[in-house]
C-alpha positions in Angstrom: -29.4 7.0 9.5 -27.8 9.6 7.1 -25.7 8.3 4.2 -22.4 9.6 5.6 -23.0 7.7 8.8 -23.8 4.5 6.9 -20.6 5.0 4.9 -18.6 5.5 8.0 -20.0 2.5 9.7 -19.2 0.3 6.7 -15.7 1.8 6.4 -15.1 1.4 10.1 -16.3 -2.2 10.0 -14.1 -3.1 7.0 -11.0 -1.4 8.2 -11.2 -2.5 11.8 -12.2 -6.0 10.9 -9.3 -6.3 8.4 -6.9 -4.9 11.0 -8.1 -7.3 13.7 -8.0 -10.4 11.5 -4.9 -9.7 9.3 -2.9 -7.0 11.1 0.0 -7.0 13.5 -0.4 -6.0 17.2 -0.5 -2.2 16.5 -3.1 -2.6 13.8 -5.2 -4.9 15.9 -5.0 -2.6 18.9 -6.0 0.4 16.8 -8.9 -1.4 15.1 -10.3 -2.3 18.5 -9.7 1.2 19.9 -11.5 2.8 16.9 -14.5 0.6 17.2 -14.8 1.1 21.0 -14.4 4.9 20.5 -17.1 4.9 17.8 -19.6 3.0 19.9 -18.8 5.1 23.0 -19.1 8.3 20.9 -22.5 7.2 19.5 -23.7 6.4 23.0 -22.4 9.7 24.6 -23.7 12.0 21.8 -27.2 10.7 22.3 -27.5 12.4 25.7 -25.8 15.7 25.3 -27.6 18.1 22.9 -26.5 16.5 19.5 -23.6 19.0 18.8 -25.5 22.2 19.8 -22.9 22.6 22.5 -19.5 21.0 23.3 -20.3 17.4 24.0 -18.3 16.6 27.1 -18.5 12.8 26.9 -17.3 12.9 23.3 -14.4 15.2 24.2 -13.4 12.7 26.9 -13.6 9.8 24.6 -11.5 11.7 22.0 -8.9 12.6 24.6 -8.6 9.0 25.7 -8.3 7.8 22.1 -5.7 10.4 21.4 -3.6 9.3 24.4 -3.8 5.7 23.2 -2.8 6.6 19.7 0.1 8.7 21.1 1.3 5.8 23.2 1.1 3.5 20.2 3.0 6.1 18.1 5.8 6.3 20.7 6.2 2.5 21.2 5.4 0.9 17.8 7.9 0.4 15.1 5.5 1.8 12.5 5.2 5.3 11.1 1.4 5.4 10.5 0.4 5.7 14.2 2.0 9.2 14.3 -0.1 10.2 11.3 -3.2 8.8 12.8 -2.6 10.6 16.1 -2.1 13.8 14.2 -5.4 13.3 12.3 -7.2 12.6 15.5 -5.7 15.6 17.2 -7.1 17.7 14.4 -10.5 16.3 15.1 -10.1 17.0 18.8 -9.3 20.7 17.9 -12.9 20.9 16.6 -14.1 20.6 20.2 -11.9 23.6 21.2 -13.2 25.6 18.2 -16.8 25.0 19.4 -15.9 26.0 23.0 -14.3 29.2 21.8 -16.9 30.1 19.2 -20.3 29.0 20.4 -21.9 30.5 17.3 -20.6 27.5 15.2 -23.6 25.8 13.8 -24.1 22.2 15.0 -23.6 20.7 11.5 -20.2 22.4 11.1 -19.2 21.3 14.6 -20.2 17.7 13.7 -18.2 18.0 10.5 -15.1 19.3 12.3 -14.9 16.5 14.8 -16.2 13.6 12.6 -14.4 14.2 9.3 -11.1 12.8 10.4 -12.7 9.4 11.1 -12.8 8.6 7.3 -9.0 9.2 6.6 -8.2 7.4 9.8 -10.1 4.3 8.7 -8.5 4.5 5.3 -5.0 4.8 6.9 -5.7 1.7 9.0 -6.6 -0.2 5.8 -3.4 0.8 4.1 -1.3 0.1 7.3 -2.7 -3.4 7.6 -2.1 -4.1 3.9 1.5 -2.8 4.2 2.0 -5.1 7.3 0.9 -8.1 5.1 3.3 -7.0 2.3 6.2 -6.8 4.8 5.4 -10.2 6.3 5.3 -11.7 2.8 8.5 -10.0 1.7 10.7 -10.3 4.8 9.0 -13.1 6.8 8.8 -10.8 9.8 7.4 -7.4 10.7 8.5 -6.2 14.1 5.6 -4.4 15.9 7.5 -2.7 18.7 10.6 -0.6 18.9 11.8 -2.6 21.9 11.7 -5.8 19.8 13.7 -4.5 16.9 17.0 -6.4 16.4 20.1 -4.6 17.7 21.6 -4.6 14.2 18.6 -2.8 12.9 18.8 -0.1 15.6 22.5 0.2 14.7 21.7 1.2 11.1 21.4 -2.0 9.2 18.6 -2.1 6.6 15.8 -4.7 6.6 17.3 -6.3 3.5 20.7 -6.7 5.3 19.0 -8.3 8.2 17.5 -11.0 5.9 21.0 -12.0 4.8 23.2 -14.2 7.1 25.7 -12.4 9.3 29.2 -12.0 7.9 31.6 -14.5 9.3 34.7 -13.1 11.0 
């Protein structure tokens, strides 16, 4: 296995493991989704010409992962899922580049679609760490927009929520 793949597997294992063990619901869901997508991509890419052509199974896996990340970005109370969906969308564009320009060499196509996995794993590490910081600082870290307190949605800051309500 080439060095970049070994590094990715290690980074994926560390970031997803940390997210699953110490993260909130969005971090755990993303960690599991990234691991499943990595395994499925490895399996699908074995059978389809190793990046000499557009790998249909990998494209399908990437589309499903993008839809999951977009759903997470729309429903979670975190900012990082939007950035992660954008990164993954950039990787997905590599498939369309290969479809439009079949003269792209396989190593360049592989780099286009696989590069974004590294910053995505790094982002998951930072997101999980930030979740832990918020839990320690505020005692709570709301995962979903639908679960945010009404006062927060009305413009109160997190620091104001930590104080008792003013008495009327």
